[in-house]
ROLOTOR-828645 format. One record per residue (C-alpha): residue in three letters; y, z, x; residue number from 1. Coordinates in steps of 0.02 Angstrom, whole numbers, plus 50000, padded with zeros to 5 digits. Layout:
BEGIN
[site ala, [Y, Z, X], NUM];
...
//
This chain:
BEGIN
[site arg, [54806, 53127, 55985], 1];
[site ala, [54965, 53220, 56025], 2];
[site cys, [54961, 53304, 55851], 3];
[site lys, [54784, 53365, 55883], 4];
[site lys, [54829, 53427, 56053], 5];
[site arg, [54980, 53526, 55980], 6];
[site ala, [54878, 53587, 55835], 7];
[site ala, [54750, 53661, 55960], 8];
[site glu, [54894, 53737, 56061], 9];
[site leu, [54966, 53826, 55908], 10];
[site arg, [54791, 53893, 55867], 11];
[site glu, [54775, 53962, 56037], 12];
[site glu, [54946, 54048, 56019], 13];
[site ile, [54897, 54128, 55857], 14];
[site leu, [54718, 54174, 55922], 15];
[site phe, [54786, 54268, 56076], 16];
[site lys, [54942, 54346, 55995], 17];
[site gln, [54934, 54537, 56003], 18];
[site pro, [54924, 54609, 55816], 19];
[site glu, [55047, 54746, 55777], 20];
[site ser, [54898, 54851, 55709], 21];
[site cys, [54712, 54831, 55676], 22];
[site his, [54656, 54755, 55509], 23];
[site leu, [54629, 54927, 55427], 24];
[site gly, [54818, 54961, 55421], 25];
[site asp, [54895, 55127, 55379], 26];
[site cys, [54835, 55267, 55262], 27];
[site pro, [54949, 55242, 55110], 28];
[site ile, [54967, 55434, 55088], 29];
[site cys, [55003, 55499, 55262], 30];
[site cys, [55062, 55332, 55328], 31];
[site leu, [54970, 55351, 55497], 32];
[site pro, [54857, 55211, 55562], 33];
[site leu, [54683, 55217, 55495], 34];
[site pro, [54555, 55256, 55635], 35];
[site leu, [54424, 55132, 55691], 36];
[site asp, [54287, 55248, 55664], 37];
[site ser, [54220, 55294, 55493], 38];
[site met, [54343, 55430, 55458], 39];
[site ser, [54411, 55340, 55302], 40];
[site ile, [54356, 55319, 55125], 41];
[site leu, [54375, 55176, 54996], 42];
[site met, [54423, 55245, 54822], 43];
[site pro, [54317, 55167, 54693], 44];
[site cys, [54455, 55168, 54560], 45];
[site cys, [54584, 55068, 54652], 46];
[site cys, [54495, 55012, 54799], 47];
[site thr, [54624, 55084, 54920], 48];
[site val, [54564, 55150, 55080], 49];
[site ile, [54631, 55322, 55134], 50];
[site cys, [54596, 55422, 55283], 51];
[site asp, [54475, 55572, 55279], 52];
[site gly, [54616, 55693, 55323], 53];
[site cys, [54709, 55654, 55156], 54];
[site asp, [54544, 55656, 55054], 55];
[site tyr, [54494, 55822, 55134], 56];
[site ala, [54670, 55892, 55095], 57];
[site asn, [54662, 55840, 54921], 58];
[site gln, [54494, 55915, 54892], 59];
[site ile, [54546, 56081, 54964], 60];
[site arg, [54702, 56085, 54854], 61];
[site glu, [54601, 56045, 54698], 62];
[site leu, [54484, 56186, 54735], 63];
[site lys, [54615, 56316, 54769], 64];
[site glu, [54716, 56270, 54616], 65];
[site lys, [54555, 56241, 54506], 66];
[site leu, [54607, 56063, 54464], 67];
[site asp, [54505, 55921, 54408], 68];
[site his, [54454, 55788, 54541], 69];
[site asn, [54579, 55652, 54543], 70];
[site cys, [54608, 55501, 54662], 71];
[site pro, [54729, 55559, 54800], 72];
[site phe, [54812, 55387, 54783], 73];
[site cys, [54814, 55327, 54607], 74];
[site arg, [54774, 55493, 54530], 75];
[site his, [54640, 55418, 54419], 76];
[site pro, [54504, 55544, 54366], 77];
[site lys, [54344, 55542, 54468], 78];
[site ala, [54200, 55441, 54390], 79];
[site lys, [54072, 55556, 54310], 80];
[site ser, [53922, 55436, 54347], 81];
[site asp, [53864, 55299, 54460], 82];
[site glu, [53875, 55180, 54312], 83];
[site glu, [54054, 55225, 54280], 84];
[site arg, [54092, 55201, 54465], 85];
[site asn, [54010, 55029, 54466], 86];
[site arg, [54106, 54979, 54311], 87];
[site arg, [54269, 55025, 54395], 88];
[site leu, [54219, 54913, 54549], 89];
[site ile, [54177, 54768, 54442], 90];
[site lys, [54344, 54786, 54358], 91];
[site arg, [54426, 54774, 54522], 92];
[site val, [54314, 54624, 54565], 93];
[site asp, [54371, 54540, 54410], 94];
[site ala, [54545, 54570, 54459], 95];
[site asn, [54513, 54469, 54618], 96];
[site asp, [54531, 54623, 54733], 97];
[site pro, [54477, 54561, 54904], 98];
[site ala, [54422, 54737, 54960], 99];
[site ala, [54328, 54761, 54799], 100];
[site ile, [54246, 54591, 54814], 101];
[site arg, [54197, 54625, 54998], 102];
[site his, [54128, 54792, 54952], 103];
[site met, [54021, 54709, 54807], 104];
[site gly, [53956, 54593, 54936], 105];
[site gly, [53894, 54738, 55036], 106];
[site lys, [53814, 54819, 54884], 107];
[site arg, [53723, 54661, 54843], 108];
[site gly, [53664, 54646, 55029], 109];
[site arg, [53593, 54820, 55027], 110];
[site glu, [53504, 54783, 54866], 111];
[site gly, [53417, 54632, 54951], 112];
[site asp, [53521, 54499, 54866], 113];
[site ile, [53575, 54405, 55013], 114];
[site asp, [53634, 54253, 54914], 115];
[site gly, [53745, 54369, 54810], 116];
[site ala, [53812, 54445, 54970], 117];
[site phe, [53863, 54279, 55036], 118];
[site glu, [53942, 54229, 54878], 119];
[site tyr, [54051, 54378, 54870], 120];
[site trp, [54102, 54379, 55051], 121];
[site thr, [54140, 54190, 55044], 122];
[site lys, [54258, 54232, 54902], 123];
[site ala, [54333, 54384, 54993], 124];
[site ala, [54364, 54286, 55152], 125];
[site gly, [54444, 54148, 55048], 126];
[site leu, [54572, 54275, 54986], 127];
[site gly, [54604, 54331, 55165], 128];
[site asp, [54489, 54477, 55181], 129];
[site val, [54463, 54509, 55372], 130];
[site gly, [54311, 54614, 55351], 131];
[site ala, [54229, 54476, 55247], 132];
[site his, [54263, 54342, 55379], 133];
[site his, [54171, 54469, 55503], 134];
[site asn, [54026, 54488, 55386], 135];
[site leu, [54002, 54300, 55370], 136];
[site ser, [54002, 54277, 55559], 137];
[site val, [53857, 54394, 55563], 138];
[site met, [53761, 54298, 55436], 139];
[site tyr, [53791, 54130, 55522], 140];
[site arg, [53741, 54203, 55687], 141];
[site lys, [53578, 54283, 55628], 142];
[site gly, [53539, 54156, 55495], 143];
[site gln, [53535, 54278, 55355], 144];
[site gly, [53532, 54173, 55190], 145];
[site val, [53614, 54027, 55280], 146];
[site glu, [53574, 53908, 55419], 147];
[site lys, [53633, 53968, 55598], 148];
[site asp, [53796, 53885, 55630], 149];
[site glu, [53879, 53923, 55791], 150];
[site lys, [54033, 53837, 55746], 151];
[site lys, [54051, 53940, 55585], 152];
[site val, [54015, 54098, 55688], 153];
[site trp, [54163, 54058, 55799], 154];
[site his, [54277, 54017, 55655], 155];
[site his, [54253, 54170, 55552], 156];
[site leu, [54262, 54286, 55709], 157];
[site glu, [54424, 54202, 55757], 158];
[site glu, [54492, 54225, 55578], 159];
[site ala, [54445, 54407, 55577], 160];
[site ala, [54513, 54434, 55759], 161];
[site ile, [54674, 54357, 55707], 162];
[site gly, [54683, 54477, 55562], 163];
[site gly, [54666, 54626, 55676], 164];
[site asp, [54474, 54659, 55668], 165];
[site thr, [54441, 54743, 55835], 166];
[site phe, [54251, 54721, 55826], 167];
[site ala, [54268, 54539, 55797], 168];
[site arg, [54391, 54525, 55941], 169];
[site his, [54265, 54613, 56053], 170];
[site asn, [54127, 54502, 55998], 171];
[site leu, [54229, 54351, 56046], 172];
[site gly, [54257, 54430, 56218], 173];
[site val, [54068, 54449, 56241], 174];
[site met, [54033, 54279, 56183], 175];
[site glu, [54167, 54202, 56294], 176];
[site gly, [54098, 54298, 56442], 177];
[site glu, [53919, 54229, 56401], 178];
[site asn, [53989, 54056, 56401], 179];
[site gly, [54062, 54073, 56573], 180];
[site arg, [54240, 54109, 56523], 181];
[site pro, [54296, 54269, 56590], 182];
[site gly, [54471, 54235, 56578], 183];
[site arg, [54474, 54207, 56396], 184];
[site ala, [54346, 54354, 56375], 185];
[site val, [54474, 54473, 56462], 186];
[site lys, [54609, 54412, 56348], 187];
[site his, [54521, 54464, 56199], 188];
[site phe, [54462, 54633, 56278], 189];
[site ile, [54649, 54673, 56315], 190];
[site ile, [54700, 54637, 56139], 191];
[site ala, [54561, 54740, 56065], 192];
[site ala, [54584, 54886, 56189], 193];
[site lys, [54770, 54896, 56145], 194];
[site leu, [54721, 54921, 55965], 195];
[site gly, [54612, 55069, 56015], 196];
[site asp, [54440, 54987, 56032], 197];
[site asp, [54334, 55091, 56156], 198];
[site asp, [54198, 54961, 56192], 199];
[site ser, [54328, 54838, 56242], 200];
[site leu, [54415, 54957, 56358], 201];
[site glu, [54241, 54985, 56441], 202];
[site ala, [54223, 54801, 56461], 203];
[site leu, [54392, 54792, 56536], 204];
[site lys, [54340, 54921, 56666], 205];
[site glu, [54194, 54817, 56717], 206];
[site his, [54303, 54656, 56725], 207];
[site tyr, [54432, 54752, 56829], 208];
[site ala, [54295, 54807, 56956], 209];
[site asp, [54244, 54624, 56972], 210];
[site gly, [54421, 54562, 57001], 211];
[site phe, [54449, 54469, 56838], 212];
[site val, [54594, 54586, 56781], 213];
[site ser, [54752, 54625, 56864], 214];
[site lys, [54811, 54805, 56902], 215];
[site glu, [54961, 54775, 56795], 216];
[site asp, [54858, 54712, 56645], 217];
[site phe, [54727, 54847, 56662], 218];
[site ala, [54859, 54983, 56665], 219];
[site ala, [54944, 54911, 56514], 220];
[site ala, [54781, 54905, 56422], 221];
[site leu, [54748, 55085, 56459], 222];
[site arg, [54921, 55140, 56406], 223];
[site gly, [54905, 55033, 56243], 224];
[site his, [54733, 55106, 56204], 225];
[site gln, [54787, 55282, 56226], 226];
[site ala, [54940, 55257, 56117], 227];
[site ala, [54840, 55179, 55976], 228];
[site val, [54714, 55321, 55981], 229];
[site asp, [54853, 55449, 55983], 230];
[site ala, [54935, 55364, 55834], 231];
[site thr, [54782, 55402, 55720], 232];
[site lys, [54777, 55592, 55752], 233];
[site ser, [54841, 55724, 55639], 234];
[site pro, [54807, 55912, 55600], 235];
[site gln, [54729, 55856, 55432], 236];
[site arg, [54616, 55732, 55508], 237];
[site asp, [54560, 55861, 55639], 238];
[site glu, [54523, 55985, 55493], 239];
[site ala, [54422, 55851, 55405], 240];
[site glu, [54324, 55812, 55562], 241];
[site ala, [54286, 55999, 55597], 242];
[site ala, [54227, 56022, 55420], 243];
[site ala, [54115, 55871, 55430], 244];
[site val, [54035, 55939, 55592], 245];
[site lys, [54016, 56116, 55509], 246];
[site asp, [53941, 56037, 55355], 247];
[site gly, [53825, 55924, 55447], 248];
[site gly, [53916, 55763, 55390], 249];
[site arg, [54026, 55809, 55242], 250];
[site gln, [54057, 55655, 55125], 251];
[site ser, [54198, 55628, 55001], 252];
[site ser, [54154, 55650, 54826], 253];
[site trp, [54242, 55489, 54796], 254];
[site ala, [54155, 55376, 54925], 255];
[site leu, [54075, 55217, 54858], 256];
[site gly, [53893, 55213, 54901], 257];
//
C-alpha cells in the first residue's frame, strides 16, 4: 500500500511539474520556440517542423537567386507530385519516425479510415509522440472508432500534458473544474498559461475573479505567458504573417496536405 501511495505521489509530481517548453520545441533553423498557432510547417522529406518565418525567408531567397526549391532544413529537393510526397512520408513511417507516423494517422483519419488513424496514433504514442497521445484522448472521449473510455481519456491527456502539450493541459484543467476540483484545474491552467496558451490565461482570469487564484500566482502566470509569447516573435515571422494576410492565407509549397 505504501508503494502505491508513493507511486501516486510521484505521478502527481511529474504531472504538475512546469515543462521548460511546449511539446513543439524550437525551430531547428532559427532556434526560436515554435508558436502555438499554425505558423509552422512539417517538411514531408525529413518530417522536421520549421517555423513559417524560416520557410518564407527560404522561399524569398530561392526566388531572388532563381534557385530550385529545396527543404530549408535537410536541403532535399521539393517533391514534384503528391505521389512522391506520399512516398517520402511512407519512407519516414517505415523508419519509425513518430511525427511521420502521427501525420499518417491524421491522413488516414481525413480519408475516413478511423481504424487506420487509431493504429498509427497508437504506434506514435508508444514511441513517445505527444500529439498522438492528445489525438487518442479525443478518440476515446468521442468514441471515434473505439469505445468511450474515460480512464484512457485522462491517461492520454496527462501523457500529452506532461510532454508539454498546452491544449491537452488546458483540457485537463477544464475537466478538473467540471469534476469540482478547482484547485487542480488552476494548477493546469497556470502551467499552460506560462507556456503561452491564451485560453488557459483567460480561464485563470475567471478563476482569479472567483477567488481560486492568489494575486502572486496570477501575476506570475501573466509574466510567464508574456515571456513565452515574446520568445516566439522574430522579424522573419512577422514578415511571413504579413505576407499570409496579404495573400489571403499564403501556404508553404512544402506543407503536407
